[in-house]
Every structure is written in structure tokens, then in C-alpha cells.
A tleap script that builds the chain and sets N, CA, C and O, in Angstrom:
source leaprc.protein.ff14SB
mol = sequence {
  NMET LYS LYS CYS PRO PHE CYS ALA GLU GLU
  ILE GLN ASP GLU ALA ILE LYS CYS LYS HIE
  CYS GLY GLU PHE LEU PHE ASP LEU PRO ASN
  GLN PRO VAL ALA GLN ALA LYS LEU PRO TRP
  TYR PHE SER THR THR PHE ILE VAL ILE ALA
  LEU CYS SER VAL GLY PRO LEU ALA LEU PRO
  LEU ILE TRP TRP ARG PRO ARG THR SER LEU
  ALA TRP LYS VAL GLY LEU SER ILE GLY ILE
  LEU ALA ILE SER TRP ALA LEU TYR ILE VAL
  THR LEU GLU SER LEU HIE SER ILE GLU GLU
  TYR TYR LYS LEU LEU GLU SER CLEU
}
set mol.1.N position { -69.032 70.584 16.946 }
set mol.1.CA position { -69.030 72.026 17.008 }
set mol.1.C position { -67.600 72.556 16.819 }
set mol.1.O position { -66.622 71.949 17.254 }
set mol.2.N position { -67.528 73.696 16.162 }
set mol.2.CA position { -66.229 74.351 15.960 }
set mol.2.C position { -66.396 75.834 16.245 }
set mol.2.O position { -67.514 76.339 16.347 }
set mol.3.N position { -65.271 76.522 16.372 }
set mol.3.CA position { -65.320 77.960 16.638 }
set mol.3.C position { -65.167 78.738 15.335 }
set mol.3.O position { -64.391 78.373 14.453 }
set mol.4.N position { -65.929 79.816 15.247 }
set mol.4.CA position { -65.818 80.710 14.089 }
set mol.4.C position { -64.475 81.434 14.164 }
set mol.4.O position { -64.136 81.968 15.220 }
set mol.5.N position { -63.690 81.470 13.063 }
set mol.5.CA position { -62.390 82.145 13.099 }
set mol.5.C position { -62.516 83.672 13.192 }
set mol.5.O position { -61.528 84.357 13.456 }
set mol.6.N position { -63.701 84.196 12.980 }
set mol.6.CA position { -63.893 85.649 12.995 }
set mol.6.C position { -64.382 86.157 14.356 }
set mol.6.O position { -63.879 87.157 14.868 }
set mol.7.N position { -65.380 85.452 14.945 }
set mol.7.CA position { -65.965 85.942 16.213 }
set mol.7.C position { -65.740 84.982 17.376 }
set mol.7.O position { -66.065 85.318 18.515 }
set mol.8.N position { -65.195 83.802 17.118 }
set mol.8.CA position { -64.891 82.790 18.141 }
set mol.8.C position { -66.124 82.197 18.801 }
set mol.8.O position { -66.003 81.568 19.852 }
set mol.9.N position { -67.290 82.370 18.230 }
set mol.9.CA position { -68.506 81.725 18.744 }
set mol.9.C position { -68.567 80.301 18.196 }
set mol.9.O position { -68.023 80.017 17.129 }
set mol.10.N position { -69.231 79.410 18.927 }
set mol.10.CA position { -69.357 78.031 18.477 }
set mol.10.C position { -70.446 77.917 17.425 }
set mol.10.O position { -71.543 78.459 17.562 }
set mol.11.N position { -70.095 77.177 16.348 }
set mol.11.CA position { -71.028 76.956 15.236 }
set mol.11.C position { -70.964 75.490 14.832 }
set mol.11.O position { -70.077 74.762 15.278 }
set mol.12.N position { -71.888 75.056 13.998 }
set mol.12.CA position { -71.921 73.676 13.529 }
set mol.12.C position { -70.684 73.394 12.644 }
set mol.12.O position { -70.143 74.295 12.004 }
set mol.13.N position { -70.261 72.136 12.631 }
set mol.13.CA position { -69.102 71.748 11.816 }
set mol.13.C position { -69.360 71.952 10.316 }
set mol.13.O position { -68.439 72.283 9.568 }
set mol.14.N position { -70.595 71.756 9.881 }
set mol.14.CA position { -70.940 71.866 8.474 }
set mol.14.C position { -71.292 73.280 8.034 }
set mol.14.O position { -71.591 73.501 6.861 }
set mol.15.N position { -71.263 74.242 8.953 }
set mol.15.CA position { -71.685 75.602 8.642 }
set mol.15.C position { -70.786 76.238 7.598 }
set mol.15.O position { -69.567 76.067 7.617 }
set mol.16.N position { -71.408 76.975 6.683 }
set mol.16.CA position { -70.638 77.728 5.682 }
set mol.16.C position { -70.735 79.233 5.943 }
set mol.16.O position { -70.028 80.028 5.323 }
set mol.17.N position { -71.637 79.619 6.888 }
set mol.17.CA position { -71.770 81.022 7.285 }
set mol.17.C position { -72.039 81.058 8.776 }
set mol.17.O position { -72.866 80.309 9.295 }
set mol.18.N position { -71.323 81.947 9.460 }
set mol.18.CA position { -71.504 82.059 10.912 }
set mol.18.C position { -72.832 82.756 11.208 }
set mol.18.O position { -73.135 83.805 10.640 }
set mol.19.N position { -73.628 82.150 12.115 }
set mol.19.CA position { -74.930 82.729 12.445 }
set mol.19.C position { -74.786 83.917 13.397 }
set mol.19.O position { -75.736 84.675 13.595 }
set mol.20.N position { -73.601 84.078 13.984 }
set mol.20.CA position { -73.388 85.157 14.952 }
set mol.20.C position { -72.852 86.427 14.285 }
set mol.20.O position { -73.379 87.517 14.510 }
set mol.21.N position { -71.812 86.287 13.470 }
set mol.21.CA position { -71.205 87.483 12.863 }
set mol.21.C position { -71.556 87.626 11.378 }
set mol.21.O position { -71.328 88.689 10.801 }
set mol.22.N position { -72.103 86.585 10.750 }
set mol.22.CA position { -72.515 86.667 9.359 }
set mol.22.C position { -71.407 86.449 8.349 }
set mol.22.O position { -71.647 86.569 7.147 }
set mol.23.N position { -70.191 86.129 8.799 }
set mol.23.CA position { -69.069 85.898 7.875 }
set mol.23.C position { -69.181 84.516 7.247 }
set mol.23.O position { -69.598 83.553 7.890 }
set mol.24.N position { -68.796 84.441 5.963 }
set mol.24.CA position { -68.752 83.151 5.286 }
set mol.24.C position { -67.472 82.423 5.677 }
set mol.24.O position { -66.415 83.037 5.821 }
set mol.25.N position { -67.576 81.132 5.844 }
set mol.25.CA position { -66.442 80.297 6.246 }
set mol.25.C position { -66.016 79.475 5.030 }
set mol.25.O position { -66.742 78.585 4.588 }
set mol.26.N position { -64.855 79.775 4.506 }
set mol.26.CA position { -64.344 79.049 3.353 }
set mol.26.C position { -63.171 78.203 3.782 }
set mol.26.O position { -62.279 78.678 4.485 }
set mol.27.N position { -63.167 76.950 3.363 }
set mol.27.CA position { -62.025 76.092 3.608 }
set mol.27.C position { -60.960 76.405 2.571 }
set mol.27.O position { -61.282 76.824 1.459 }
set mol.28.N position { -59.696 76.207 2.921 }
set mol.28.CA position { -58.625 76.464 1.974 }
set mol.28.C position { -58.715 75.601 0.710 }
set mol.28.O position { -58.383 76.097 -0.367 }
set mol.29.N position { -59.153 74.316 0.785 }
set mol.29.CA position { -59.263 73.556 -0.458 }
set mol.29.C position { -60.316 74.112 -1.429 }
set mol.29.O position { -60.205 73.876 -2.632 }
set mol.30.N position { -61.318 74.832 -0.955 }
set mol.30.CA position { -62.352 75.353 -1.831 }
set mol.30.C position { -61.930 76.631 -2.555 }
set mol.30.O position { -62.511 76.961 -3.589 }
set mol.31.N position { -60.942 77.353 -2.045 }
set mol.31.CA position { -60.527 78.600 -2.655 }
set mol.31.C position { -59.917 78.433 -4.042 }
set mol.31.O position { -60.245 79.218 -4.931 }
set mol.32.N position { -59.034 77.439 -4.277 }
set mol.32.CA position { -58.516 77.287 -5.633 }
set mol.32.C position { -59.614 76.964 -6.646 }
set mol.32.O position { -59.490 77.335 -7.813 }
set mol.33.N position { -60.668 76.295 -6.237 }
set mol.33.CA position { -61.779 75.997 -7.152 }
set mol.33.C position { -62.420 77.303 -7.596 }
set mol.33.O position { -62.743 77.475 -8.771 }
set mol.34.N position { -62.604 78.228 -6.647 }
set mol.34.CA position { -63.207 79.525 -6.998 }
set mol.34.C position { -62.271 80.314 -7.909 }
set mol.34.O position { -62.734 81.006 -8.816 }
set mol.35.N position { -60.957 80.219 -7.682 }
set mol.35.CA position { -60.000 80.923 -8.526 }
set mol.35.C position { -59.927 80.297 -9.916 }
set mol.35.O position { -59.620 80.992 -10.885 }
set mol.36.N position { -60.198 79.012 -10.031 }
set mol.36.CA position { -60.113 78.344 -11.323 }
set mol.36.C position { -61.242 78.783 -12.255 }
set mol.36.O position { -61.183 78.519 -13.456 }
set mol.37.N position { -62.265 79.448 -11.722 }
set mol.37.CA position { -63.392 79.870 -12.540 }
set mol.37.C position { -63.184 81.245 -13.155 }
set mol.37.O position { -64.153 81.891 -13.556 }
set mol.38.N position { -61.920 81.713 -13.238 }
set mol.38.CA position { -61.619 82.974 -13.900 }
set mol.38.C position { -61.881 82.841 -15.395 }
set mol.38.O position { -61.785 81.741 -15.939 }
set mol.39.N position { -62.204 83.924 -16.057 }
set mol.39.CA position { -62.411 83.871 -17.505 }
set mol.39.C position { -61.160 83.380 -18.233 }
set mol.39.O position { -60.045 83.540 -17.737 }
set mol.40.N position { -61.347 82.791 -19.393 }
set mol.40.CA position { -60.250 82.186 -20.152 }
set mol.40.C position { -59.190 83.210 -20.535 }
set mol.40.O position { -58.024 82.844 -20.679 }
set mol.41.N position { -59.552 84.477 -20.705 }
set mol.41.CA position { -58.574 85.462 -21.147 }
set mol.41.C position { -57.661 85.926 -20.025 }
set mol.41.O position { -56.767 86.735 -20.272 }
set mol.42.N position { -57.851 85.447 -18.801 }
set mol.42.CA position { -56.922 85.723 -17.722 }
set mol.42.C position { -55.930 84.592 -17.506 }
set mol.42.O position { -55.120 84.652 -16.581 }
set mol.43.N position { -55.978 83.563 -18.341 }
set mol.43.CA position { -55.010 82.478 -18.204 }
set mol.43.C position { -53.627 82.963 -18.612 }
set mol.43.O position { -53.486 83.815 -19.489 }
set mol.44.N position { -52.623 82.414 -17.971 }
set mol.44.CA position { -51.237 82.822 -18.244 }
set mol.44.C position { -50.862 82.576 -19.709 }
set mol.44.O position { -50.176 83.398 -20.316 }
set mol.45.N position { -51.300 81.470 -20.271 }
set mol.45.CA position { -50.981 81.156 -21.669 }
set mol.45.C position { -51.528 82.210 -22.601 }
set mol.45.O position { -50.818 82.675 -23.493 }
set mol.46.N position { -52.764 82.593 -22.415 }
set mol.46.CA position { -53.369 83.586 -23.290 }
set mol.46.C position { -52.673 84.936 -23.161 }
set mol.46.O position { -52.470 85.624 -24.162 }
set mol.47.N position { -52.303 85.328 -21.928 }
set mol.47.CA position { -51.649 86.615 -21.724 }
set mol.47.C position { -50.270 86.624 -22.389 }
set mol.47.O position { -49.888 87.629 -22.989 }
set mol.48.N position { -49.527 85.536 -22.295 }
set mol.48.CA position { -48.207 85.458 -22.936 }
set mol.48.C position { -48.344 85.533 -24.451 }
set mol.48.O position { -47.571 86.237 -25.102 }
set mol.49.N position { -49.311 84.824 -25.026 }
set mol.49.CA position { -49.533 84.875 -26.470 }
set mol.49.C position { -49.948 86.292 -26.902 }
set mol.49.O position { -49.492 86.785 -27.934 }
set mol.50.N position { -50.801 86.935 -26.119 }
set mol.50.CA position { -51.229 88.296 -26.442 }
set mol.50.C position { -50.056 89.269 -26.378 }
set mol.50.O position { -49.928 90.137 -27.241 }
set mol.51.N position { -49.198 89.134 -25.367 }
set mol.51.CA position { -48.040 90.017 -25.250 }
set mol.51.C position { -47.074 89.817 -26.420 }
set mol.51.O position { -46.519 90.789 -26.933 }
set mol.52.N position { -46.870 88.571 -26.843 }
set mol.52.CA position { -45.995 88.321 -27.992 }
set mol.52.C position { -46.599 88.835 -29.292 }
set mol.52.O position { -45.866 89.217 -30.205 }
set mol.53.N position { -47.919 88.849 -29.386 }
set mol.53.CA position { -48.586 89.268 -30.610 }
set mol.53.C position { -48.730 90.776 -30.718 }
set mol.53.O position { -48.410 91.355 -31.756 }
set mol.54.N position { -49.204 91.414 -29.667 }
set mol.54.CA position { -49.514 92.852 -29.747 }
set mol.54.C position { -48.742 93.696 -28.751 }
set mol.54.O position { -48.981 94.900 -28.653 }
set mol.55.N position { -47.827 93.096 -28.014 }
set mol.55.CA position { -46.966 93.851 -27.106 }
set mol.55.C position { -47.719 94.613 -26.032 }
set mol.55.O position { -48.564 94.049 -25.337 }
set mol.56.N position { -47.409 95.908 -25.896 }
set mol.56.CA position { -47.997 96.706 -24.817 }
set mol.56.C position { -49.510 96.840 -24.893 }
set mol.56.O position { -50.140 97.214 -23.904 }
set mol.57.N position { -50.103 96.544 -26.035 }
set mol.57.CA position { -51.556 96.618 -26.135 }
set mol.57.C position { -52.249 95.564 -25.281 }
set mol.57.O position { -53.448 95.668 -25.025 }
set mol.58.N position { -51.503 94.542 -24.834 }
set mol.58.CA position { -52.053 93.492 -23.987 }
set mol.58.C position { -51.904 93.798 -22.498 }
set mol.58.O position { -52.299 92.983 -21.665 }
set mol.59.N position { -51.341 94.958 -22.146 }
set mol.59.CA position { -51.159 95.291 -20.727 }
set mol.59.C position { -52.465 95.331 -19.925 }
set mol.59.O position { -52.441 94.963 -18.751 }
set mol.60.N position { -53.599 95.754 -20.487 }
set mol.60.CA position { -54.831 95.699 -19.679 }
set mol.60.C position { -55.185 94.288 -19.188 }
set mol.60.O position { -55.818 94.139 -18.142 }
set mol.61.N position { -54.786 93.262 -19.931 }
set mol.61.CA position { -55.045 91.898 -19.457 }
set mol.61.C position { -54.298 91.628 -18.160 }
set mol.61.O position { -54.796 90.913 -17.290 }
set mol.62.N position { -53.114 92.193 -18.031 }
set mol.62.CA position { -52.348 92.017 -16.792 }
set mol.62.C position { -52.964 92.848 -15.665 }
set mol.62.O position { -53.100 92.371 -14.539 }
set mol.63.N position { -53.327 94.069 -15.969 }
set mol.63.CA position { -53.856 94.949 -14.929 }
set mol.63.C position { -55.223 94.519 -14.447 }
set mol.63.O position { -55.535 94.744 -13.278 }
set mol.64.N position { -56.047 93.920 -15.266 }
set mol.64.CA position { -57.376 93.473 -14.863 }
set mol.64.C position { -57.389 92.086 -14.261 }
set mol.64.O position { -58.417 91.658 -13.735 }
set mol.65.N position { -56.269 91.367 -14.322 }
set mol.65.CA position { -56.201 90.011 -13.797 }
set mol.65.C position { -56.196 90.065 -12.274 }
set mol.65.O position { -55.296 90.663 -11.683 }
set mol.66.N position { -57.184 89.452 -11.630 }
set mol.66.CA position { -57.304 89.609 -10.175 }
set mol.66.C position { -56.223 88.881 -9.359 }
set mol.66.O position { -55.944 89.287 -8.231 }
set mol.67.N position { -55.621 87.837 -9.889 }
set mol.67.CA position { -54.667 87.066 -9.096 }
set mol.67.C position { -53.269 87.647 -9.099 }
set mol.67.O position { -52.423 87.177 -8.338 }
set mol.68.N position { -52.987 88.638 -9.912 }
set mol.68.CA position { -51.656 89.239 -10.004 }
set mol.68.C position { -51.522 90.374 -8.999 }
set mol.68.O position { -52.392 91.241 -8.911 }
set mol.69.N position { -50.417 90.367 -8.234 }
set mol.69.CA position { -50.224 91.400 -7.223 }
set mol.69.C position { -49.823 92.725 -7.893 }
set mol.69.O position { -49.392 92.743 -9.046 }
set mol.70.N position { -49.970 93.817 -7.161 }
set mol.70.CA position { -49.663 95.131 -7.707 }
set mol.70.C position { -48.186 95.246 -8.074 }
set mol.70.O position { -47.850 95.856 -9.090 }
set mol.71.N position { -47.310 94.675 -7.270 }
set mol.71.CA position { -45.867 94.727 -7.562 }
set mol.71.C position { -45.568 94.042 -8.890 }
set mol.71.O position { -44.781 94.563 -9.680 }
set mol.72.N position { -46.173 92.889 -9.156 }
set mol.72.CA position { -45.962 92.180 -10.419 }
set mol.72.C position { -46.519 92.990 -11.586 }
set mol.72.O position { -45.908 93.057 -12.652 }
set mol.73.N position { -47.688 93.606 -11.374 }
set mol.73.CA position { -48.304 94.391 -12.439 }
set mol.73.C position { -47.415 95.558 -12.846 }
set mol.73.O position { -47.224 95.813 -14.035 }
set mol.74.N position { -46.869 96.272 -11.854 }
set mol.74.CA position { -46.004 97.396 -12.139 }
set mol.74.C position { -44.700 96.908 -12.787 }
set mol.74.O position { -44.251 97.485 -13.778 }
set mol.75.N position { -44.102 95.869 -12.244 }
set mol.75.CA position { -42.846 95.344 -12.784 }
set mol.75.C position { -42.998 94.847 -14.212 }
set mol.75.O position { -42.168 95.140 -15.073 }
set mol.76.N position { -44.072 94.087 -14.460 }
set mol.76.CA position { -44.295 93.583 -15.825 }
set mol.76.C position { -44.563 94.731 -16.800 }
set mol.76.O position { -44.091 94.704 -17.936 }
set mol.77.N position { -45.311 95.727 -16.361 }
set mol.77.CA position { -45.592 96.854 -17.247 }
set mol.77.C position { -44.328 97.607 -17.622 }
set mol.77.O position { -44.122 97.938 -18.790 }
set mol.78.N position { -43.478 97.880 -16.632 }
set mol.78.CA position { -42.214 98.578 -16.912 }
set mol.78.C position { -41.338 97.733 -17.819 }
set mol.78.O position { -40.752 98.255 -18.767 }
set mol.79.N position { -41.236 96.443 -17.547 }
set mol.79.CA position { -40.414 95.556 -18.386 }
set mol.79.C position { -40.922 95.463 -19.808 }
set mol.79.O position { -40.134 95.522 -20.752 }
set mol.80.N position { -42.220 95.320 -19.976 }
set mol.80.CA position { -42.792 95.203 -21.315 }
set mol.80.C position { -42.626 96.504 -22.097 }
set mol.80.O position { -42.306 96.477 -23.286 }
set mol.81.N position { -42.841 97.629 -21.443 }
set mol.81.CA position { -42.657 98.918 -22.116 }
set mol.81.C position { -41.196 99.143 -22.481 }
set mol.81.O position { -40.916 99.657 -23.563 }
set mol.82.N position { -40.256 98.774 -21.615 }
set mol.82.CA position { -38.831 98.942 -21.915 }
set mol.82.C position { -38.419 98.048 -23.099 }
set mol.82.O position { -37.702 98.493 -23.996 }
set mol.83.N position { -38.863 96.822 -23.094 }
set mol.83.CA position { -38.521 95.925 -24.209 }
set mol.83.C position { -39.146 96.408 -25.507 }
set mol.83.O position { -38.511 96.341 -26.560 }
set mol.84.N position { -40.369 96.888 -25.449 }
set mol.84.CA position { -41.040 97.388 -26.642 }
set mol.84.C position { -40.307 98.614 -27.190 }
set mol.84.O position { -40.132 98.737 -28.402 }
set mol.85.N position { -39.879 99.516 -26.312 }
set mol.85.CA position { -39.148 100.692 -26.747 }
set mol.85.C position { -37.805 100.297 -27.387 }
set mol.85.O position { -37.418 100.845 -28.419 }
set mol.86.N position { -37.106 99.347 -26.767 }
set mol.86.CA position { -35.832 98.890 -27.329 }
set mol.86.C position { -36.037 98.254 -28.707 }
set mol.86.O position { -35.249 98.498 -29.621 }
set mol.87.N position { -37.069 97.455 -28.862 }
set mol.87.CA position { -37.339 96.854 -30.169 }
set mol.87.C position { -37.711 97.913 -31.210 }
set mol.87.O position { -37.364 97.771 -32.383 }
set mol.88.N position { -38.401 98.954 -30.800 }
set mol.88.CA position { -38.755 100.054 -31.706 }
set mol.88.C position { -37.481 100.771 -32.195 }
set mol.88.O position { -37.341 101.055 -33.384 }
set mol.89.N position { -36.561 101.057 -31.268 }
set mol.89.CA position { -35.317 101.723 -31.633 }
set mol.89.C position { -34.479 100.851 -32.556 }
set mol.89.O position { -33.922 101.342 -33.538 }
set mol.90.N position { -34.388 99.559 -32.247 }
set mol.90.CA position { -33.634 98.626 -33.101 }
set mol.90.C position { -34.247 98.566 -34.502 }
set mol.90.O position { -33.525 98.526 -35.498 }
set mol.91.N position { -35.559 98.560 -34.574 }
set mol.91.CA position { -36.242 98.532 -35.878 }
set mol.91.C position { -35.923 99.792 -36.681 }
set mol.91.O position { -35.637 99.711 -37.876 }
set mol.92.N position { -35.970 100.940 -36.036 }
set mol.92.CA position { -35.641 102.189 -36.747 }
set mol.92.C position { -34.190 102.193 -37.243 }
set mol.92.O position { -33.910 102.633 -38.358 }
set mol.93.N position { -33.282 101.705 -36.415 }
set mol.93.CA position { -31.867 101.632 -36.827 }
set mol.93.C position { -31.694 100.668 -38.001 }
set mol.93.O position { -30.907 100.928 -38.911 }
set mol.94.N position { -32.418 99.577 -37.978 }
set mol.94.CA position { -32.328 98.608 -39.097 }
set mol.94.C position { -32.843 99.235 -40.383 }
set mol.94.O position { -32.240 99.061 -41.442 }
set mol.95.N position { -33.939 99.955 -40.304 }
set mol.95.CA position { -34.466 100.633 -41.490 }
set mol.95.C position { -33.499 101.681 -41.999 }
set mol.95.O position { -33.333 101.844 -43.207 }
set mol.96.N position { -32.858 102.393 -41.083 }
set mol.96.CA position { -31.858 103.391 -41.494 }
set mol.96.C position { -30.671 102.703 -42.180 }
set mol.96.O position { -30.168 103.206 -43.184 }
set mol.97.N position { -30.221 101.565 -41.653 }
set mol.97.CA position { -29.117 100.827 -42.262 }
set mol.97.C position { -29.472 100.310 -43.655 }
set mol.97.O position { -28.644 100.350 -44.565 }
set mol.98.N position { -30.689 99.831 -43.818 }
set mol.98.CA position { -31.136 99.344 -45.129 }
set mol.98.C position { -31.198 100.475 -46.132 }
set mol.98.O position { -30.849 100.307 -47.301 }
set mol.99.N position { -31.652 101.649 -45.659 }
set mol.99.CA position { -31.730 102.827 -46.521 }
set mol.99.C position { -30.323 103.243 -46.989 }
set mol.99.O position { -30.125 103.561 -48.162 }
set mol.100.N position { -29.366 103.237 -46.080 }
set mol.100.CA position { -27.988 103.560 -46.440 }
set mol.100.C position { -27.435 102.531 -47.420 }
set mol.100.O position { -26.713 102.900 -48.346 }
set mol.101.N position { -27.750 101.263 -47.243 }
set mol.101.CA position { -27.276 100.211 -48.137 }
set mol.101.C position { -27.799 100.430 -49.553 }
set mol.101.O position { -27.044 100.287 -50.514 }
set mol.102.N position { -29.067 100.771 -49.697 }
set mol.102.CA position { -29.639 101.018 -51.025 }
set mol.102.C position { -29.057 102.251 -51.661 }
set mol.102.O position { -28.886 102.285 -52.880 }
set mol.103.N position { -28.746 103.271 -50.880 }
set mol.103.CA position { -28.087 104.473 -51.435 }
set mol.103.C position { -26.710 104.140 -51.929 }
set mol.103.O position { -26.268 104.657 -52.955 }
set mol.104.N position { -26.020 103.269 -51.200 }
set mol.104.CA position { -24.680 102.831 -51.617 }
set mol.104.C position { -24.756 102.048 -52.922 }
set mol.104.O position { -23.914 102.232 -53.800 }
set mol.105.N position { -25.758 101.174 -53.060 }
set mol.105.CA position { -25.937 100.401 -54.285 }
set mol.105.C position { -26.282 101.293 -55.486 }
set mol.105.O position { -25.837 101.021 -56.601 }
set mol.106.N position { -27.056 102.332 -55.273 }
set mol.106.CA position { -27.408 103.238 -56.352 }
set mol.106.C position { -26.231 104.053 -56.822 }
set mol.106.O position { -26.167 104.425 -57.994 }
set mol.107.N position { -25.289 104.342 -55.927 }
set mol.107.CA position { -24.139 105.133 -56.317 }
set mol.107.C position { -23.126 104.320 -57.122 }
set mol.107.O position { -22.258 104.897 -57.778 }
set mol.108.N position { -23.222 103.023 -57.082 }
set mol.108.CA position { -22.278 102.177 -57.827 }
set mol.108.C position { -22.701 102.064 -59.216 }
set mol.108.O position { -22.042 101.394 -60.010 }
savepdb mol mol.pdb
quit
């Protein structure tokens, strides 16, 4: 016999649900197994590939991922948006520089 961690009543050692309070009893080793059954698109590898491919369009994958804390979600979103904006500005500057280079070549 063991005690229920929720109501402290005695229950069978093999019990998976307390007959007194109705709470399910999960062992810590069983929890990672339940977490491993997440859909494939919540895997870290897929999210990194999606972010590298489509940038901020992959942010919903981070926000819908159940294992990521709110602080990480906010931090990653701000970081990804800042990097995307910086790359956008750099791209515009590069296009402007190329345009100036071609104007210089035409004037020669």
C-alpha cells in the first residue's frame, strides 16, 4: 500500500488512479514517453529547418508547441523577428548598391 500524493489516502501499489480523489497517478519515468508522442512537426529539427526556410512564417510552430515555455516563445519570436528585419534591411541596401553600380557602369 502507498499513499496518494493528492489526498494522502492509502491505495494499492499498482493503482494508476486514486479511488478516493479520482486523480491519475503518473510515475516520472512514464511522463517522457507521453511527451515523446508529440506530432513530428513539433520536433526541434523540423522547427529549425522551417525557421531557416521560411523565417517568421514558422513562428506558429513555436507558439503551438506544448513543451516550450512562454518566456522562450516570446524570446524566440522577438529574436526571429529582429533577425528577419535586419536581413530585410541588408537586402534592400544590397539592391540599392547594385543599382548604383549599374548606373556607374552605364555612365562610363
